[in-house]
N, C-alpha and C positions, 0 to 999 in steps of 0.2 A: 632697880633697875642692874642687872650682869652687863659687865661691856658697856657703857651708855653713856654718850662724850655729845660736850657741846658739838651738835650740828650747821648752827645757824642763829644768826639775830638779829629780827628786824626790825626795823625803821625809829619803834620804838624803847624799844631797846629789851623787848620780850627773848627771851630764850628759849630759845627749841635743842630739846634734846632728842636722841636718838640708836636705838642698840643692831646690834646684827642681826638678833633674832628678829627686829621691828620690818627692819631694810628686806629683808629676807621674804618679809610678811606683803610685805606690797607688792615686791617684780609676782610673785606666787601668782598673787590676783591680779597683776595687770604683767604678763609676761611680757608684754609691748614695749616696756617702759625698758625693760634689759636687755643689755648693748650701745642699741643704737637709737634707740629714740628722744629716753630720756637717762639724762644721767647723773647722778651723788650731782654734779659740781652741777644741776643742772634744776634741780630740787633746794638745793642751797643758794643760789641762786632767784628761786623764785620768793622766798623766806627773805632774807636780806638785802633784795636790789627788788621786794615789793614797795611798786606804785601804786597800788587799791588791793584793801583788807576787811575780806568781809566775812561776816556771821553767815555762818551756815542757816538752814535750816534747819540744825538736828538738835541745836543749840546753842547757849550763852558761851561756853567754854571751846566751842569750839570754830576756829579761823582758817578762813581760804586766802589762797595766796591766788597768783594765776600769774603763770609767765609763757608771755607770746615765741613765739618761734616765729623767726623772719624764714619770710617768703612761703610762709605756709599756714596755712585752713585750722590749724588745730594747734591749741593752749596744753602748755602742761596746768592741772590745778590739782595742789598740792594743799593735804587736809590736815589741821594741826590743832591736839585737843590741849587748850586750859590750864592748867588751877589753880587755885585764888591767890600764889604768890605769883603769877605769872609766865610760870615756867612751862612750857610747850614740852607735849612728844612729838614728833613728825607721825600720822595716822596714817595716814597714803595718800594716792597720787593715782592720777589717770590724766586720762586728752581728753580733752574736749573739747568741743567747734571755740572760733574767734570771739567772742563774744554773746559766750550761751552764756548765763546766769539765772539759776534754779530760782522759781519765784520762790519769794523768802526768803530773799541771799540782801544783808544787807547794811550797804554801806559802812565799815567803823575808824577806818583810817584813808586819807591822810578828816580829820572833823572838815566834815564843807562850812565856813562861816554864808548865812545869809542878809 
């Protein structure tokens, strides 16, 4: 992937990369994120400072990170697709209602002990 850089490292030590092209595609799908709603810093923070990481309903390789927005009723939802070496590609980002998790999303980090 050309022009690909390390974008963030999550709390598990998994590296997430992102190309300029992928970033443009994310903004193309959700133009509301551009300029005011969610900056690159916000997306990186959602990954690097994740309090919880979920497995997506799209499959084992997709992880979801949520970033709360202070004083807002929305969160930033960031989706990363990982390969077998635990290197991820920033896949998508979009607004999400606070606390709303898609049915079937499974908490994968932190691992809760019973």
